[in-house]
C-alpha positions in Angstrom: 0.0 0.0 0.1 1.4 3.0 -1.1 0.7 5.2 1.9 2.3 8.4 0.5 0.2 8.5 -2.6 -2.6 7.8 -0.5 -2.0 10.8 1.5 -1.4 13.1 -1.6 -4.7 11.9 -3.0 -6.8 12.5 0.0 -5.2 15.8 1.0 -5.9 17.2 -2.5 -9.4 15.9 -2.5 -11.6 18.6 -3.9 -15.1 17.8 -4.7 -15.9 21.1 -6.8 -13.4 19.8 -9.0 -14.6 16.3 -9.4 -17.0 15.3 -12.2 -20.4 16.0 -12.2 -21.6 12.3 -11.2 -19.0 12.2 -8.4 -20.1 15.5 -6.9 -23.8 14.4 -6.9 -22.9 11.1 -5.5 -21.1 12.7 -2.6 -24.2 14.9 -1.5 -26.5 12.3 -2.0 -24.4 9.8 0.4 -24.7 12.8 3.0 -28.4 12.5 2.7 -28.6 8.9 2.8 -26.7 8.7 6.2 -28.7 11.5 7.7 -31.7 9.6 6.6 -30.6 6.3 8.1 -29.5 8.1 11.5 -32.7 9.8 11.7 -34.7 6.5 10.9 -32.7 4.5 13.6 -33.0 7.4 16.0 -36.4 5.9 17.2 -34.9 2.8 18.4 -35.4 2.4 22.1 -31.8 1.0 22.4 -30.7 4.2 20.8 -32.9 6.4 22.9 -31.4 5.1 26.0 -27.8 5.4 24.5 -28.5 8.9 24.0 -30.2 9.6 27.4 -27.1 7.9 29.2 -24.2 9.3 27.1 -25.7 12.8 26.4 -26.8 13.2 29.9 -23.1 13.2 31.0 -22.0 15.9 28.6 -22.8 19.7 28.8 -24.3 21.3 25.9 -22.2 21.6 22.8 -22.1 22.8 19.2 -23.0 19.4 17.5 -26.4 18.2 16.7 -27.5 14.5 17.5 -29.7 13.5 14.9 -33.0 13.0 16.4 -32.6 15.4 19.1 -32.9 19.0 19.5 -30.0 19.4 22.0 -26.4 20.3 20.8 -23.6 18.1 22.4 -19.9 18.1 22.2 -18.3 16.9 19.0 -17.1 13.7 20.3 -20.5 12.6 21.5 -22.5 13.6 18.4 -19.8 11.5 16.5 -20.6 8.5 18.8 -24.3 8.7 18.8 -24.8 9.5 15.1 -22.5 6.8 14.4 -24.3 4.2 16.4 -27.4 5.1 14.5 -26.0 4.9 11.1 -26.0 1.2 10.5 -28.7 0.3 13.4 -31.4 -0.6 10.9 -29.1 -1.9 7.9 -29.9 1.2 5.6 -26.4 2.5 5.6 -24.3 2.8 2.5 -21.5 0.2 1.4 -18.7 -0.5 -1.2 -18.9 -4.3 -2.0 -15.1 -4.7 -3.3 -14.0 -2.9 0.0 -16.4 -5.0 2.1 -17.6 -2.4 4.3 -19.4 1.1 4.9 -17.7 4.2 4.1 -20.0 7.1 4.1 -21.7 5.8 7.4 -18.3 6.1 9.0 -17.2 9.6 7.6 -20.3 11.7 7.3 -21.2 12.0 11.0 -17.8 13.0 11.9 -17.6 15.8 8.9 -20.8 17.0 9.9 -20.1 17.3 13.7 -16.9 18.7 13.2 -17.9 21.1 10.4 -20.9 22.5 12.5 -18.4 23.0 15.5 -15.9 25.0 13.3 -18.5 27.1 11.5 -17.3 25.4 8.0 -19.1 25.5 4.8 -20.4 22.6 2.6 -17.6 22.7 0.1 -15.0 21.7 2.8 -17.6 19.3 4.3 -18.1 17.5 1.0 -14.5 17.3 -0.1 -13.7 15.9 3.6 -16.6 13.4 3.0 -14.9 12.5 -0.6 -11.3 12.2 0.9 -12.5 9.9 3.6 -14.4 7.6 1.5 -11.6 7.1 -1.1 -9.0 6.7 1.5 -11.3 4.2 3.3 -12.3 2.2 0.4 -8.8 1.8 -0.9 -7.4 0.6 1.9 -10.6 -2.1 2.4 -10.0 -3.3 -1.3 -6.4 -3.7 -0.3 -6.9 -5.8 3.0 -8.8 -8.5 0.9 -11.4 -8.7 3.8 -10.8 -9.6 7.4 -10.0 -12.6 9.5 -12.6 -15.1 10.7 -14.5 -13.4 13.5 -13.9 -9.8 12.8 -16.3 -7.4 11.4 -15.0 -4.6 9.0 -16.6 -2.0 11.2 -13.7 -0.4 13.2 -11.0 -1.4 10.6 -10.9 0.7 7.3 -13.7 2.8 7.9 -11.8 4.3 11.0 -8.9 5.1 8.8 -11.4 6.7 6.4 -12.6 9.0 9.4 -9.0 10.0 10.4 -8.6 11.1 6.6 -11.9 13.1 6.8 -10.9 15.0 9.8 -7.2 15.8 8.3 -9.0 17.0 4.9 -11.4 19.2 6.9 -8.9 20.8 9.3 -5.7 20.6 7.5 -6.7 20.7 3.8 -3.9 20.4 1.2 -1.3 19.3 4.0 0.2 16.0 3.1 1.9 15.6 6.1 -1.1 15.6 8.5 -3.0 13.3 6.1 -0.1 10.9 6.0 0.1 11.1 10.0 -3.8 10.6 10.1 -3.8 7.6 8.1 -1.2 5.8 10.0 -1.8 6.9 13.5 -5.4 5.3 12.8 -4.1 2.4 11.4 -1.9 2.0 14.5 -4.7 2.1 17.0 -7.6 0.0 15.2 -10.4 -1.4 16.9 -11.3 -5.2 16.2 -15.1 -5.9 16.4 -16.8 -9.0 16.8 -18.5 -10.1 13.9 -20.7 -12.5 15.6 -22.2 -9.6 17.7 -23.1 -7.9 14.4 -24.6 -10.8 12.8 -26.6 -12.3 15.6 -28.4 -9.0 15.7 -27.3 -7.8 19.2 -27.9 -4.4 20.0 -24.3 -3.9 21.1 -23.3 -4.0 17.4 -24.7 -0.4 17.3 -21.8 0.6 19.5 -19.1 -0.4 17.0 -19.6 2.2 14.2 -20.0 4.7 16.5 -16.8 3.8 18.5 -14.8 3.4 15.4 -15.8 7.1 14.3 -15.2 8.4 17.5 -11.8 6.8 17.8 -11.0 7.6 14.0 -11.9 11.5 15.1 -9.4 11.1 18.0 -6.8 9.9 15.9 -7.3 12.6 13.1 -7.3 15.4 15.5 -4.0 13.9 17.3 -2.6 14.2 13.7 -3.3 17.8 13.3 -1.8 18.2 16.8 1.6 16.4 15.2 1.5 13.5 17.1 2.8 10.6 15.0 3.0 7.1 15.2 6.1 4.7 14.1 6.1 5.0 10.3 4.7 1.9 8.1 1.8 1.1 10.8 -0.5 0.4 8.2 1.5 -2.3 6.5 3.0 -3.6 9.4 0.6 -3.4 12.3 -2.8 -2.9 10.8 -2.4 -5.5 8.0 -1.1 -8.0 10.4 -4.3 -7.7 12.7 -7.0 -6.6 10.4 -6.3 -8.2 7.0 -7.3 -11.4 5.7 -4.8 -11.3 2.5 -3.4 -7.6 2.0 -2.4 -7.1 -1.9 -2.6 -4.5 -4.4 -6.4 -3.8 -5.5 -7.3 -2.5 -9.0 -9.1 0.9 -8.2 -10.5 3.3 -10.2 -10.2 7.2 -10.1 -13.4 7.7 -8.1 -14.5 4.5 -6.3 -17.3 6.5 -4.8 -19.4 5.8 -7.9 -18.7 1.9 -7.2 -20.3 2.2 -4.0 -23.7 0.8 -3.0 -26.6 2.3 -1.3 -29.3 0.0 0.2 -32.6 -0.7 -0.9 -33.6 -3.4 1.8 -33.1 -2.9 5.8 -30.8 -6.2 5.9 -27.1 -7.1 6.0 -25.7 -6.4 2.2 -24.9 -10.1 2.0 -28.6 -10.9 2.0 -29.6 -8.3 -0.7 -29.1 -10.7 -3.9 -31.8 -13.1 -2.1 -33.9 -10.0 -1.3 -33.9 -8.8 -4.9 -34.9 -12.2 -6.1 -37.6 -12.4 -3.6 -38.8 -8.8 -4.7 -39.3 -10.4 -8.2 -42.0 -12.9 -6.7 -43.9 -10.3 -4.9 -47.1 -11.4 -6.8 -46.8 -14.9 -4.9 -49.4 -15.6 -2.1 -47.3 -16.2 0.8 -50.2 -18.3 2.5 -49.9 -21.0 -0.3 -46.3 -21.7 -0.2 -45.2 -25.0 0.9 -41.0 -24.5 0.3 -38.4 -22.1 -0.5 -35.2 -23.0 -1.5 -32.5 -20.2 -1.6 -29.2 -21.0 -3.2 -26.4 -18.7 -2.6 -22.6 -18.2 -2.1 -20.7 -19.1 1.4 -20.5 -15.5 2.7 -24.5 -15.4 2.4 -25.1 -18.9 3.1 -24.4 -18.7 6.8 -27.2 -16.4 7.7 -29.3 -19.3 7.7 -31.0 -19.2 11.1 -34.5 -18.2 11.9 -34.8 -15.0 13.6 -36.3 -14.0 16.9 -36.1 -10.5 17.0 -36.5 -7.7 14.6 -32.7 -6.8 14.8 -31.8 -10.4 14.2 -34.2 -10.7 11.3 -32.0 -8.1 9.3 -29.4 -11.0 9.3 -31.5 -13.7 8.4 -32.1 -15.2 5.0 -35.1 -17.4 6.2 -36.9 -14.6 8.4 -36.1 -11.7 5.5 -37.5 -14.0 2.6 -40.8 -14.6 5.0 -40.9 -10.9 5.5 -40.6 -10.3 1.7 -43.1 -12.4 0.5 -45.6 -11.4 3.5 -45.3 -7.6 3.4 -42.4 -6.6 1.7 -39.3 -5.8 3.6 -40.2 -2.0 4.1 -42.7 -3.5 6.5 -40.3 -5.5 8.7 -41.0 -4.7 12.2 -41.1 -6.6 15.7 -44.6 -7.2 15.1 -44.1 -8.7 11.6 -41.2 -11.1 12.6 -43.5 -11.9 15.5 -46.5 -12.9 13.5 -46.9 -16.8 13.5 -47.6 -17.2 10.0 -44.3 -15.2 9.1 -42.3 -17.5 11.5 -44.1 -20.8 10.1 -43.0 -19.4 6.4 -39.4 -18.7 7.4 -39.3 -22.2 9.0 -40.0 -23.7 5.4 -36.8 -21.7 3.8 -34.1 -24.0 3.2 -30.6 -22.0 2.7 -28.2 -23.8 0.7 -24.5 -23.0 0.0 -23.7 -23.5 -3.8 -20.2 -23.8 -4.4 -20.7 -22.8 -8.0 -21.6 -19.4 -6.9 -18.7 -18.5 -4.8 -16.3 -17.5 -7.4 -18.8 -14.5 -8.3 -18.2 -12.8 -4.9 -17.2 -10.0 -4.3 -18.0 -9.2 -7.9 -21.6 -9.7 -7.0 -23.8 -11.7 -4.4 -25.3 -14.4 -6.7 -28.7 -15.9 -5.4 -31.1 -18.3 -6.6 -34.8 -18.7 -5.0 -37.3 -21.5 -5.9 -40.5 -21.1 -4.5 -43.0 -23.9 -4.4 -46.8 -23.5 -4.1 -49.3 -25.8 -2.8 -50.4 -26.9 -5.9 -47.0 -27.8 -7.1 -46.6 -24.6 -9.1 -42.8 -23.4 -8.8 -41.7 -19.9 -9.1 -37.8 -19.0 -9.5 -36.0 -15.8 -9.5 -32.2 -15.2 -9.3 -29.9 -12.2 -8.7 -26.3 -11.8 -9.6 -25.6 -8.2 -8.4 -28.1 -6.6 -6.4 -29.9 -3.2 -7.7 -28.2 -0.1 -6.6 -24.8 -1.4 -6.2 -22.2 -0.3 -8.6 -25.3 0.4 -10.6 -25.1 2.9 -13.6 -29.0 2.9 -13.4 -29.1 4.3 -10.1 -30.6 8.0 -10.3 -30.6 11.0 -8.0 -34.3 10.7 -7.9 -34.1 7.1 -6.6 -31.8 8.2 -3.7 -33.9 11.1 -3.0 -37.2 9.2 -2.8 -35.3 6.7 -0.1 -34.0 9.6 1.9 -37.3 11.7 1.8 -39.3 8.4 2.6 -37.3 8.0 5.7 -36.8 11.6 6.7 -40.7 12.0 6.8 -41.3 8.9 8.6 -38.9 10.3 11.4 -39.7 14.0 11.2 -43.1 14.3 9.3 -43.3 17.5 6.9 -40.1 18.5 8.3 -38.2 16.0 6.9 -38.5 17.9 3.5 -36.6 20.8 5.1 -33.9 18.5 6.4 -33.2 17.0 3.0 -33.3 20.4 1.5 -30.6 21.5 3.9 -28.5 18.6 3.1 -28.5 19.3 -0.6 -27.6 23.2 0.3 -24.3 22.0 1.0 -23.7 21.4 -2.6 -24.1 25.3 -2.9 -21.5 25.9 0.3 -24.3 26.6 2.6 -22.8 26.4 6.2 -22.9 23.0 8.0 -24.7 24.8 10.8 -27.9 25.2 8.4 -28.3 21.4 8.4 -27.7 21.5 12.1 -30.5 23.9 12.7 -32.7 22.2 10.2 -32.5 18.9 12.3 -32.8 20.4 15.8 -35.9 22.2 14.7 -37.3 18.9 13.3 -36.7 17.1 16.4 -38.4 19.8 18.6 -42.0 18.9 19.8 -44.7 20.7 18.0 -42.4 21.5 14.8 -41.2 18.0 13.6 -41.0 15.1 15.8 -44.6 15.7 16.9 -46.1 14.3 13.6 -43.4 11.5 13.0 -42.3 8.3 14.1 -39.3 9.6 16.3 -41.4 11.6 18.5 -40.4 11.3 22.4 
């Protein structure tokens, strides 16, 4: 890994000078992350975390999405980061095997709000952190068994975001940020994530907060022993580090989630969506054939959060209500549970070679009269998808924001987009806080306290 070259790339990242598609995707990913955080802010476990953590801190300059109160920067980063992936609606990058924007956006917004920086700086910092994180992730070749990607390269991307935001153009600061973050990496438990345990929410928030600290230390000229990325980081986090074929703008090869499930399930979920006309009550058998990485998600879920990591339960919910209807009540429905028990997940070795180039899955549904319906997916929609439109991304963000904030969700979305016109980051913070005040936004949305 050419750390010096990576530092030069990131320190000079400039969203304004990038191609139009890159400029658009950068601000649209900010909207996607803000919307995902807003949607998750209603989760009871996250509300408890906000009450406990924010209750220890004085008021501060940074916004917690879903709360009208300002808190210190590090607190906002932790809490917004914890919400970013809680509903499994966060962005990702398949070839890097992780979630770049979900890590870097909460940090860029909190720091910029505290420093009263403007949209051009925010979006350039997001772009820098995204590109650094993804390049490190692609180079890693995955993580060791049992280690989740959150806390690894996403944290390095966060530190790069901090360096670009506070020391634009300074290659030395950027290199220190990358290497210092790599020297103090988090190793998070994949089983806690994939079992749908609420403690997994902490992982992304802690990763973002840790990356923030490393980035700030780099700005203050603290430095690690050179070579930490290839010496220490590679030894503890990378499965098979090797040069990867990268493109100029990896942000265009990322994905945005259509379904509120782990990305490994999206090939299955897309195939099931093609069978939406099937009468779920007539299904007697479902066979799902998929690659090894997805086939391990074969347990029937007992909770709504675990359902987001379960092929049988997500298939059953998809056939009954569609995955937009995933909730604790739906997962507990005896009819959904009975259908989930009929789903057989089969590892098909013939599909293994098509990952990570895709997420290949084959679904075969048998009805009570012997009719067989089949659908397949090689690469999920909205994943490195040239047909993904800004309108589709806006529809997703607005749906989530309106669900949380009611009509005020439109104002929050407009405030995010105004960053592209170099509006102050505090304009977005003000819109989020206003939407969260009783009687203004939350009172008519699902996030009302």
